[in-house]
N, CA, C and O atoms as a Tinker XYZ file with bonds, in Angstrom:
   428  protein
     1  N    163.153000   22.588000  -97.585000    73     2
     2  CA   163.110000   21.057000  -97.335000    64     1     3
     3  C    161.969000   20.270000  -97.587000    63     2     4     5
     4  O    160.913000   20.878000  -97.418000    81     3
     5  N    161.888000   19.286000  -97.883000    73     3     6
     6  CA   160.775000   18.380000  -98.203000    64     5     7
     7  C    160.231000   17.427000  -96.801000    63     6     8     9
     8  O    160.987000   16.661000  -96.203000    81     7
     9  N    159.216000   17.583000  -96.539000    73     7    10
    10  CA   158.789000   16.634000  -95.803000    64     9    11
    11  C    157.709000   15.819000  -95.953000    63    10    12    13
    12  O    156.919000   16.221000  -96.808000    81    11
    13  N    157.401000   14.759000  -95.377000    73    11    14
    14  CA   156.084000   13.511000  -95.590000    64    13    15
    15  C    155.209000   13.911000  -94.482000    63    14    16    17
    16  O    155.646000   14.066000  -93.342000    81    15
    17  N    154.049000   14.070000  -94.785000    73    15    18
    18  CA   153.139000   13.994000  -93.955000    64    17    19
    19  C    152.127000   12.901000  -94.280000    63    18    20    21
    20  O    151.402000   12.824000  -95.272000    81    19
    21  N    152.239000   11.957000  -93.098000    73    19    22
    22  CA   151.762000   10.752000  -93.603000    64    21    23
    23  C    150.268000   10.409000  -92.560000    63    22    24    25
    24  O    150.393000   10.410000  -91.336000    81    23
    25  N    149.193000   10.188000  -93.080000    73    23    26
    26  CA   147.924000   10.298000  -92.510000    64    25    27
    27  C    147.527000    8.842000  -92.025000    63    26    28    29
    28  O    147.397000    7.868000  -92.767000    81    27
    29  N    147.357000    8.864000  -90.651000    73    27    30
    30  CA   147.222000    7.714000  -89.975000    64    29    31
    31  C    146.040000    7.404000  -90.007000    63    30    32    33
    32  O    145.456000    8.487000  -89.963000    81    31
    33  N    145.126000    6.425000  -90.069000    73    31    34
    34  CA   143.557000    5.907000  -90.201000    64    33    35
    35  C    143.619000    4.793000  -88.936000    63    34    36    37
    36  O    144.562000    4.007000  -88.847000    81    35
    37  N    142.673000    4.810000  -88.110000    73    35    38
    38  CA   142.327000    4.200000  -87.414000    64    37    39
    39  C    141.177000    3.102000  -87.601000    63    38    40    41
    40  O    140.862000    2.215000  -86.808000    81    39
    41  N    140.653000    3.380000  -88.808000    73    39    42
    42  CA   139.908000    2.410000  -89.079000    64    41    43
    43  C    138.321000    3.017000  -88.233000    63    42    44    45
    44  O    137.628000    2.117000  -87.759000    81    43
    45  N    137.938000    4.091000  -88.112000    73    43    46
    46  CA   136.855000    4.131000  -87.415000    64    45    47
    47  C    135.582000    4.830000  -88.102000    63    46    48    49
    48  O    134.555000    5.148000  -87.503000    81    47
    49  N    135.867000    5.028000  -89.605000    73    47    50
    50  CA   135.369000    5.164000  -90.726000    64    49    51
    51  C    134.510000    6.722000  -90.639000    63    50    52    53
    52  O    133.308000    6.984000  -90.682000    81    51
    53  N    135.639000    7.517000  -90.510000    73    51    54
    54  CA   135.276000    9.317000  -89.926000    64    53    55
    55  C    135.188000    9.826000  -91.849000    63    54    56    57
    56  O    135.034000   11.040000  -91.985000    81    55
    57  N    135.257000    9.159000  -92.957000    73    55    58
    58  CA   135.268000    9.748000  -93.892000    64    57    59
    59  C    133.709000   10.085000  -94.059000    63    58    60    61
    60  O    132.729000    9.446000  -93.676000    81    59
    61  N    133.804000   11.369000  -94.798000    73    59    62
    62  CA   132.308000   12.192000  -95.306000    64    61    63
    63  C    132.416000   13.012000  -96.380000    63    62    64    65
    64  O    133.543000   13.195000  -96.839000    81    63
    65  N    131.444000   13.567000  -96.896000    73    63    66
    66  CA   131.854000   14.603000  -97.656000    64    65    67
    67  C    132.369000   15.633000  -97.128000    63    66    68    69
    68  O    133.110000   16.246000  -97.896000    81    67
    69  N    132.274000   16.005000  -96.244000    73    67    70
    70  CA   132.235000   17.439000  -95.350000    64    69    71
    71  C    134.110000   17.044000  -95.320000    63    70    72    73
    72  O    134.819000   17.966000  -95.724000    81    71
    73  N    134.665000   16.051000  -94.971000    73    71    74
    74  CA   135.923000   15.954000  -94.606000    64    73    75
    75  C    136.422000   15.772000  -96.065000    63    74    76    77
    76  O    137.644000   15.646000  -96.135000    81    75
    77  N    135.976000   15.743000  -96.857000    73    75    78
    78  CA   136.452000   15.463000  -98.259000    64    77    79
    79  C    136.809000   16.672000  -98.961000    63    78    80    81
    80  O    137.768000   16.843000  -99.715000    81    79
    81  N    135.758000   17.629000  -98.556000    73    79    82
    82  CA   135.682000   19.115000  -98.618000    64    81    83
    83  C    136.743000   19.654000  -97.961000    63    82    84    85
    84  O    137.630000   20.269000  -98.554000    81    83
    85  N    136.730000   19.502000  -96.956000    73    83    86
    86  CA   137.854000   20.018000  -96.266000    64    85    87
    87  C    139.473000   19.716000  -96.851000    63    86    88    89
    88  O    140.338000   20.585000  -96.953000    81    87
    89  N    139.619000   18.423000  -97.161000    73    87    90
    90  CA   140.868000   18.194000  -97.289000    64    89    91
    91  C    141.257000   18.761000  -98.749000    63    90    92    93
    92  O    142.444000   18.949000  -99.015000    81    91
    93  N    140.320000   19.012000  -99.619000    73    91    94
    94  CA   140.181000   19.622000 -101.047000    64    93    95
    95  C    140.974000   21.297000 -100.725000    63    94    96    97
    96  O    141.997000   21.766000 -101.224000    81    95
    97  N    140.032000   21.888000  -99.712000    73    95    98
    98  CA   140.414000   23.301000  -99.049000    64    97    99
    99  C    141.721000   22.981000  -98.675000    63    98   100   101
   100  O    142.474000   23.697000  -99.335000    81    99
   101  N    142.274000   22.333000  -98.018000    73    99   102
   102  CA   143.880000   22.358000  -97.647000    64   101   103
   103  C    144.625000   22.126000  -98.880000    63   102   104   105
   104  O    145.619000   22.802000  -99.145000    81   103
   105  N    144.165000   21.142000  -99.697000    73   103   106
   106  CA   145.057000   20.781000 -100.480000    64   105   107
   107  C    145.306000   22.151000 -101.714000    63   106   108   109
   108  O    146.397000   22.341000 -102.251000    81   107
   109  N    144.291000   22.841000 -101.940000    73   107   110
   110  CA   144.095000   24.157000 -102.572000    64   109   111
   111  C    144.982000   24.761000 -101.789000    63   110   112   113
   112  O    146.025000   24.942000 -102.416000    81   111
   113  N    145.032000   25.157000 -100.685000    73   111   114
   114  CA   145.773000   25.862000  -99.860000    64   113   115
   115  C    147.571000   26.089000  -99.889000    63   114   116   117
   116  O    148.383000   27.005000  -99.756000    81   115
   117  N    147.551000   24.524000 -100.171000    73   115   118
   118  CA   149.313000   23.641000 -100.346000    64   117   119
   119  C    149.740000   24.297000 -101.670000    63   118   120   121
   120  O    150.866000   24.775000 -101.797000    81   119
   121  N    149.030000   24.309000 -102.431000    73   119   122
   122  CA   149.101000   24.475000 -104.106000    64   121   123
   123  C    149.462000   25.989000 -104.068000    63   122   124   125
   124  O    150.611000   26.423000 -104.160000    81   123
   125  N    148.031000   26.939000 -103.879000    73   123   126
   126  CA   148.329000   28.412000 -103.670000    64   125   127
   127  C    149.582000   28.923000 -103.359000    63   126   128   129
   128  O    150.252000   29.647000 -104.095000    81   127
   129  N    149.960000   28.426000 -101.962000    73   127   130
   130  CA   151.129000   29.010000 -101.196000    64   129   131
   131  C    152.565000   28.508000 -101.656000    63   130   132   133
   132  O    153.603000   28.905000 -101.127000    81   131
   133  N    152.516000   27.607000 -102.680000    73   131   134
   134  CA   153.728000   27.160000 -102.981000    64   133   135
   135  C    154.376000   25.889000 -102.212000    63   134   136   137
   136  O    155.543000   25.605000 -102.481000    81   135
   137  N    153.585000   25.032000 -101.163000    73   135   138
   138  CA   154.198000   24.196000 -100.438000    64   137   139
   139  C    153.688000   23.239000 -101.186000    63   138   140   141
   140  O    154.564000   22.435000 -100.871000    81   139
   141  N    152.885000   22.509000 -102.055000    73   139   142
   142  CA   152.424000   21.566000 -102.514000    64   141   143
   143  C    153.822000   20.734000 -103.100000    63   142   144   145
   144  O    154.701000   21.432000 -103.606000    81   143
   145  N    153.984000   19.522000 -103.042000    73   143   146
   146  CA   154.804000   18.944000 -104.117000    64   145   147
   147  C    154.164000   17.441000 -104.385000    63   146   148   149
   148  O    154.444000   16.877000 -105.443000    81   147
   149  N    153.439000   16.900000 -103.571000    73   147   150
   150  CA   152.821000   15.558000 -104.273000    64   149   151
   151  C    151.977000   15.330000 -103.195000    63   150   152   153
   152  O    152.284000   15.793000 -102.097000    81   151
   153  N    150.648000   14.489000 -103.386000    73   151   154
   154  CA   149.677000   13.797000 -102.301000    64   153   155
   155  C    148.948000   12.942000 -102.676000    63   154   156   157
   156  O    148.428000   13.182000 -103.765000    81   155
   157  N    148.557000   11.570000 -101.991000    73   155   158
   158  CA   147.917000   10.896000 -102.635000    64   157   159
   159  C    147.252000   10.037000 -101.310000    63   158   160   161
   160  O    147.905000    9.811000 -100.291000    81   159
   161  N    145.868000    9.609000 -101.504000    73   159   162
   162  CA   145.301000    8.628000 -100.954000    64   161   163
   163  C    145.827000    7.308000 -101.075000    63   162   164   165
   164  O    146.433000    7.028000 -102.109000    81   163
   165  N    145.666000    6.327000 -100.042000    73   163   166
   166  CA   145.889000    4.799000 -100.251000    64   165   167
   167  C    144.807000    4.171000 -100.027000    63   166   168   169
   168  O    143.946000    4.478000  -99.202000    81   167
   169  N    144.813000    3.089000 -100.900000    73   167   170
   170  CA   143.859000    2.134000 -100.312000    64   169   171
   171  C    144.034000    1.295000  -99.010000    63   170   172   173
   172  O    145.027000    1.385000  -98.288000    81   171
   173  N    142.802000    0.337000  -98.741000    73   171   174
   174  CA   142.626000   -0.094000  -97.142000    64   173   175
   175  C    144.142000   -1.016000  -97.134000    63   174   176   177
   176  O    144.729000   -1.134000  -98.210000    81   175
   177  N    144.546000   -1.454000  -96.271000    73   175   178
   178  CA   145.734000   -2.319000  -96.062000    64   177   179
   179  C    145.622000   -3.974000  -96.523000    63   178   180   181
   180  O    146.513000   -4.809000  -96.676000    81   179
   181  N    144.035000   -4.081000  -96.685000    73   179   182
   182  CA   143.805000   -5.518000  -97.467000    64   181   183
   183  C    144.550000   -5.711000  -98.783000    63   182   184   185
   184  O    145.055000   -6.768000  -99.162000    81   183
   185  N    144.547000   -4.450000  -99.478000    73   183   186
   186  CA   144.452000   -4.768000 -100.959000    64   185   187
   187  C    146.321000   -4.841000 -100.876000    63   186   188   189
   188  O    146.949000   -5.112000 -101.900000    81   187
   189  N    146.905000   -4.618000  -99.800000    73   187   190
   190  CA   148.562000   -4.404000 -100.432000    64   189   191
   191  C    148.991000   -5.781000 -100.461000    63   190   192   193
   192  O    148.347000   -6.737000 -100.028000    81   191
   193  N    150.393000   -5.817000 -101.130000    73   191   194
   194  CA   151.028000   -6.949000 -101.142000    64   193   195
   195  C    152.360000   -6.589000 -100.887000    63   194   196   197
   196  O    152.854000   -5.602000 -101.432000    81   195
   197  N    153.033000   -7.352000 -100.049000    73   195   198
   198  CA   154.221000   -7.655000  -99.545000    64   197   199
   199  C    155.574000   -8.323000 -100.413000    63   198   200   201
   200  O    155.463000   -9.545000 -100.514000    81   199
   201  N    156.440000   -7.932000 -100.859000    73   199   202
   202  CA   157.380000   -8.576000 -101.517000    64   201   203
   203  C    158.672000   -8.538000 -100.906000    63   202   204   205
   204  O    159.224000   -7.469000 -100.648000    81   203
   205  N    159.237000   -9.779000 -100.635000    73   203   206
   206  CA   160.780000   -9.802000 -100.013000    64   205   207
   207  C    161.491000  -10.429000 -100.983000    63   206   208   209
   208  O    161.136000  -11.569000 -101.283000    81   207
   209  N    162.497000   -9.895000 -101.588000    73   207   210
   210  CA   163.471000  -10.144000 -102.179000    64   209   211
   211  C    164.653000  -10.336000 -101.852000    63   210   212   213
   212  O    165.522000  -10.317000 -102.724000    81   211
   213  N    164.922000  -10.529000 -100.730000    73   211   214
   214  CA   166.453000  -10.841000 -100.215000    64   213   215
   215  C    167.034000  -12.018000 -100.092000    63   214   216   217
   216  O    168.206000  -12.228000  -99.781000    81   215
   217  N    166.091000  -12.895000 -100.373000    73   215   218
   218  CA   166.921000  -14.422000 -100.547000    64   217   219
   219  C    167.119000  -14.622000 -102.045000    63   218   220   221
   220  O    167.099000  -13.692000 -102.851000    81   219
   221  N    167.342000  -16.106000 -102.410000    73   219   222
   222  CA   167.233000  -16.717000 -103.688000    64   221   223
   223  C    166.176000  -16.241000 -104.473000    63   222   224   225
   224  O    166.407000  -15.626000 -105.514000    81   223
   225  N    164.961000  -16.480000 -104.050000    73   223   226
   226  CA   163.495000  -16.199000 -104.799000    64   225   227
   227  C    162.604000  -14.816000 -103.923000    63   226   228   229
   228  O    162.812000  -14.426000 -102.774000    81   227
   229  N    161.800000  -14.401000 -104.717000    73   227   230
   230  CA   161.578000  -13.403000 -104.247000    64   229   231
   231  C    159.668000  -14.006000 -103.584000    63   230   232   233
   232  O    158.807000  -14.684000 -104.145000    81   231
   233  N    159.709000  -13.342000 -102.215000    73   231   234
   234  CA   158.507000  -13.987000 -101.781000    64   233   235
   235  C    157.504000  -12.943000 -101.751000    63   234   236   237
   236  O    157.729000  -11.831000 -101.274000    81   235
   237  N    156.256000  -13.338000 -102.324000    73   235   238
   238  CA   155.353000  -12.338000 -102.387000    64   237   239
   239  C    154.042000  -12.865000 -101.695000    63   238   240   241
   240  O    153.516000  -13.951000 -101.934000    81   239
   241  N    153.579000  -11.881000 -100.760000    73   239   242
   242  CA   152.431000  -12.179000  -99.715000    64   241   243
   243  C    151.494000  -11.287000  -99.905000    63   242   244   245
   244  O    151.838000  -10.144000 -100.207000    81   243
   245  N    150.190000  -11.596000  -99.777000    73   243   246
   246  CA   148.846000  -10.803000 -100.167000    64   245   247
   247  C    148.834000  -10.264000  -98.565000    63   246   248   249
   248  O    149.414000  -10.707000  -97.574000    81   247
   249  N    147.903000   -9.091000  -98.745000    73   247   250
   250  CA   147.779000   -8.041000  -97.529000    64   249   251
   251  C    149.006000   -7.270000  -96.637000    63   250   252   253
   252  O    150.100000   -7.185000  -97.195000    81   251
   253  N    148.881000   -6.787000  -95.467000    73   251   254
   254  CA   149.826000   -5.597000  -95.330000    64   253   255
   255  C    151.107000   -6.345000  -94.536000    63   254   256   257
   256  O    151.120000   -7.474000  -94.045000    81   255
   257  N    152.111000   -5.401000  -94.571000    73   255   258
   258  CA   153.134000   -5.992000  -93.790000    64   257   259
   259  C    153.058000   -6.211000  -92.639000    63   258   260   261
   260  O    153.809000   -7.112000  -92.266000    81   259
   261  N    152.338000   -5.675000  -91.748000    73   259   262
   262  CA   151.860000   -5.921000  -90.497000    64   261   263
   263  C    150.454000   -5.480000  -90.122000    63   262   264   265
   264  O    149.964000   -4.446000  -90.577000    81   263
   265  N    149.775000   -6.345000  -89.223000    73   263   266
   266  CA   148.592000   -6.213000  -88.725000    64   265   267
   267  C    148.442000   -5.105000  -87.694000    63   266   268   269
   268  O    149.054000   -5.280000  -86.640000    81   267
   269  N    147.884000   -4.239000  -87.798000    73   267   270
   270  CA   147.743000   -3.150000  -86.702000    64   269   271
   271  C    146.144000   -2.454000  -86.646000    63   270   272   273
   272  O    145.475000   -2.634000  -87.663000    81   271
   273  N    145.789000   -2.022000  -86.021000    73   271   274
   274  CA   144.788000   -1.089000  -86.058000    64   273   275
   275  C    144.881000   -0.028000  -86.394000    63   274   276   277
   276  O    143.905000    0.693000  -86.192000    81   275
   277  N    146.091000    0.558000  -87.059000    73   275   278
   278  CA   146.136000    1.819000  -87.420000    64   277   279
   279  C    147.142000    1.526000  -88.776000    63   278   280   281
   280  O    147.882000    0.553000  -88.924000    81   279
   281  N    146.992000    2.372000  -89.474000    73   279   282
   282  CA   147.555000    2.321000  -90.904000    64   281   283
   283  C    147.459000    3.578000  -91.477000    63   282   284   285
   284  O    146.634000    4.453000  -91.214000    81   283
   285  N    148.775000    3.612000  -92.644000    73   283   286
   286  CA   148.914000    4.888000  -93.218000    64   285   287
   287  C    147.586000    4.650000  -94.315000    63   286   288   289
   288  O    147.259000    3.607000  -94.880000    81   287
   289  N    147.048000    5.817000  -94.381000    73   287   290
   290  CA   145.854000    6.446000  -95.569000    64   289   291
   291  C    146.265000    6.876000  -96.392000    63   290   292   293
   292  O    145.813000    6.636000  -97.512000    81   291
   293  N    147.290000    7.689000  -96.192000    73   291   294
   294  CA   147.376000    8.997000  -97.340000    64   293   295
   295  C    149.045000    9.650000  -96.816000    63   294   296   297
   296  O    149.746000    9.459000  -95.822000    81   295
   297  N    149.202000   10.570000  -98.191000    73   295   298
   298  CA   150.380000   11.317000  -97.138000    64   297   299
   299  C    150.193000   12.711000  -98.022000    63   298   300   301
   300  O    149.404000   12.824000  -98.961000    81   299
   301  N    150.974000   13.625000  -97.588000    73   299   302
   302  CA   151.215000   14.509000  -98.691000    64   301   303
   303  C    152.730000   14.965000  -98.495000    63   302   304   305
   304  O    153.150000   15.045000  -97.341000    81   303
   305  N    153.536000   15.256000  -99.520000    73   303   306
   306  CA   154.477000   15.643000  -99.718000    64   305   307
   307  C    154.779000   17.468000 -100.081000    63   306   308   309
   308  O    154.318000   18.040000 -101.068000    81   307
   309  N    155.508000   18.017000  -99.186000    73   307   310
   310  CA   155.295000   19.423000  -98.963000    64   309   311
   311  C    156.753000   19.949000  -98.961000    63   310   312   313
   312  O    157.539000   19.167000  -98.427000    81   311
   313  N    157.240000   20.984000  -99.389000    73   311   314
   314  CA   158.130000   21.654000  -99.685000    64   313   315
   315  C    157.894000   22.676000  -98.333000    63   314   316   317
   316  O    156.722000   23.027000  -98.203000    81   315
   317  N    158.607000   23.069000  -97.570000    73   315   318
   318  CA   158.574000   24.161000  -96.426000    64   317   319
   319  C    159.922000   24.355000  -95.907000    63   318   320   321
   320  O    160.833000   23.534000  -95.797000    81   319
   321  N    159.876000   25.764000  -95.568000    73   319   322
   322  CA   161.289000   26.151000  -95.035000    64   321   323
   323  C    161.964000   25.981000  -93.829000    63   322   324   325
   324  O    163.081000   26.360000  -93.479000    81   323
   325  N    160.719000   25.068000  -92.995000    73   323   326
   326  CA   161.606000   24.542000  -91.664000    64   325   327
   327  C    160.696000   23.982000  -91.060000    63   326   328   329
   328  O    159.534000   24.314000  -91.290000    81   327
   329  N    161.027000   22.892000  -90.043000    73   327   330
   330  CA   160.160000   22.216000  -89.616000    64   329   331
   331  C    158.742000   22.946000  -88.559000    63   330   332   333
   332  O    157.628000   22.451000  -88.389000    81   331
   333  N    159.129000   23.856000  -88.162000    73   331   334
   334  CA   157.791000   24.761000  -87.631000    64   333   335
   335  C    157.196000   24.821000  -88.759000    63   334   336   337
   336  O    156.450000   23.847000  -88.853000    81   335
   337  N    157.144000   25.557000  -89.772000    73   335   338
   338  CA   156.092000   25.299000  -90.931000    64   337   339
   339  C    155.714000   24.316000  -91.140000    63   338   340   341
   340  O    154.483000   24.322000  -91.130000    81   339
   341  N    156.197000   23.227000  -91.380000    73   339   342
   342  CA   156.044000   21.588000  -91.501000    64   341   343
   343  C    154.981000   21.176000  -90.591000    63   342   344   345
   344  O    153.991000   20.525000  -90.925000    81   343
   345  N    155.234000   21.572000  -89.493000    73   343   346
   346  CA   154.273000   21.197000  -88.488000    64   345   347
   347  C    152.944000   21.914000  -88.437000    63   346   348   349
   348  O    151.860000   21.335000  -88.514000    81   347
   349  N    153.114000   23.280000  -88.296000    73   347   350
   350  CA   151.816000   23.951000  -88.717000    64   349   351
   351  C    150.876000   23.556000  -89.636000    63   350   352   353
   352  O    149.671000   23.412000  -89.428000    81   351
   353  N    151.579000   23.359000  -90.840000    73   351   354
   354  CA   150.631000   22.714000  -92.019000    64   353   355
   355  C    150.314000   21.555000  -91.793000    63   354   356   357
   356  O    149.179000   21.244000  -92.153000    81   355
   357  N    151.128000   20.541000  -91.159000    73   355   358
   358  CA   150.651000   19.099000  -90.776000    64   357   359
   359  C    149.374000   19.268000  -89.825000    63   358   360   361
   360  O    148.332000   18.646000  -90.035000    81   359
   361  N    149.546000   20.192000  -88.723000    73   359   362
   362  CA   148.196000   20.445000  -87.449000    64   361   363
   363  C    147.042000   20.962000  -88.453000    63   362   364   365
   364  O    145.897000   20.844000  -88.017000    81   363
   365  N    147.197000   21.535000  -89.773000    73   363   366
   366  CA   146.056000   21.972000  -90.568000    64   365   367
   367  C    145.750000   20.960000  -91.458000    63   366   368   369
   368  O    144.683000   20.972000  -92.073000    81   367
   369  N    146.647000   20.005000  -91.606000    73   367   370
   370  CA   146.144000   18.799000  -92.537000    64   369   371
   371  C    145.077000   17.714000  -91.665000    63   370   372   373
   372  O    144.025000   17.159000  -91.983000    81   371
   373  N    145.916000   17.718000  -90.408000    73   371   374
   374  CA   145.383000   16.622000  -89.392000    64   373   375
   375  C    143.635000   17.099000  -89.270000    63   374   376   377
   376  O    142.765000   16.229000  -89.261000    81   375
   377  N    143.330000   18.448000  -89.191000    73   375   378
   378  CA   142.210000   19.099000  -88.716000    64   377   379
   379  C    141.129000   18.541000  -90.200000    63   378   380   381
   380  O    140.054000   17.940000  -90.212000    81   379
   381  N    141.972000   19.047000  -91.284000    73   379   382
   382  CA   140.953000   18.945000  -92.737000    64   381   383
   383  C    140.580000   17.313000  -92.670000    63   382   384   385
   384  O    139.393000   17.003000  -92.562000    81   383
   385  N    141.463000   16.425000  -92.725000    73   383   386
   386  CA   141.572000   14.939000  -93.088000    64   385   387
   387  C    140.794000   14.248000  -91.290000    63   386   388   389
   388  O    140.252000   13.150000  -91.163000    81   387
   389  N    140.926000   14.946000  -90.533000    73   387   390
   390  CA   139.889000   14.402000  -89.166000    64   389   391
   391  C    140.910000   12.914000  -88.854000    63   390   392   393
   392  O    140.465000   11.847000  -88.433000    81   391
   393  N    142.201000   13.176000  -89.155000    73   391   394
   394  CA   143.016000   12.200000  -88.709000    64   393   395
   395  C    144.422000   12.545000  -88.081000    63   394   396   397
   396  O    145.035000   13.575000  -88.364000    81   395
   397  N    144.851000   11.635000  -87.246000    73   395   398
   398  CA   146.262000   12.157000  -86.847000    64   397   399
   399  C    147.216000   11.577000  -88.028000    63   398   400   401
   400  O    147.085000   10.630000  -88.803000    81   399
   401  N    148.214000   12.534000  -87.836000    73   399   402
   402  CA   149.292000   12.618000  -88.982000    64   401   403
   403  C    150.693000   12.683000  -88.039000    63   402   404   405
   404  O    150.869000   13.086000  -86.889000    81   403
   405  N    151.618000   12.099000  -89.049000    73   403   406
   406  CA   152.936000   12.255000  -89.013000    64   405   407
   407  C    154.125000   13.002000  -89.639000    63   406   408   409
   408  O    154.357000   12.832000  -90.836000    81   407
   409  N    154.608000   13.516000  -89.172000    73   407   410
   410  CA   155.456000   14.438000  -89.792000    64   409   411
   411  C    157.082000   13.797000  -89.932000    63   410   412   413
   412  O    157.652000   13.435000  -88.902000    81   411
   413  N    157.671000   13.704000  -91.074000    73   411   414
   414  CA   159.109000   13.320000  -91.090000    64   413   415
   415  C    159.673000   14.289000  -92.656000    63   414   416   417
   416  O    159.182000   14.552000  -93.753000    81   415
   417  N    160.915000   14.557000  -91.954000    73   415   418
   418  CA   161.749000   15.095000  -93.268000    64   417   419
   419  C    162.377000   14.069000  -93.974000    63   418   420   421
   420  O    162.731000   12.956000  -93.584000    81   419
   421  N    162.473000   14.659000  -95.191000    73   419   422
   422  CA   163.214000   13.785000  -96.217000    64   421   423
   423  C    164.722000   13.976000  -95.860000    63   422   424   425
   424  O    165.069000   15.005000  -95.280000    81   423
   425  N    165.792000   12.831000  -96.252000    73   423   426
   426  CA   167.251000   12.919000  -96.101000    64   425   427
   427  C    167.724000   13.508000  -97.390000    63   426   428
   428  O    168.925000   13.710000  -97.573000    81   427
C-alpha cells in the first residue's frame, strides 16, 4: 500500500546542513530497502497560487490557500506493507527532517 508522509513546518527555521544530510541518509534508506516511490520539498507558502474554477471563470489568487503558522514543506510517498511499517518509517523521517509529519494512506 502507498502512504504519503507530509512534512509539517512551523517556520522556526530549523534547516541546517546537518538536517539536510540526515534527510539524504533517510532517502537513501528508503531507496535501498524498496520503500521509495517519490519525494519532494516545496517552496514557502508565499510562492503558492490558488486556482478556483468552480464558477463561470477561473479565480486565480496569489498566496497560500489559507494562512497558518504551519504549512506543508515537503512529502515522501512510500510503499509499505502495512500502516505499522509506514508509521515506523514516518517516525524516522520526522527525526531526520526535524519536523512533525503526518501519515495518510492513498485510497
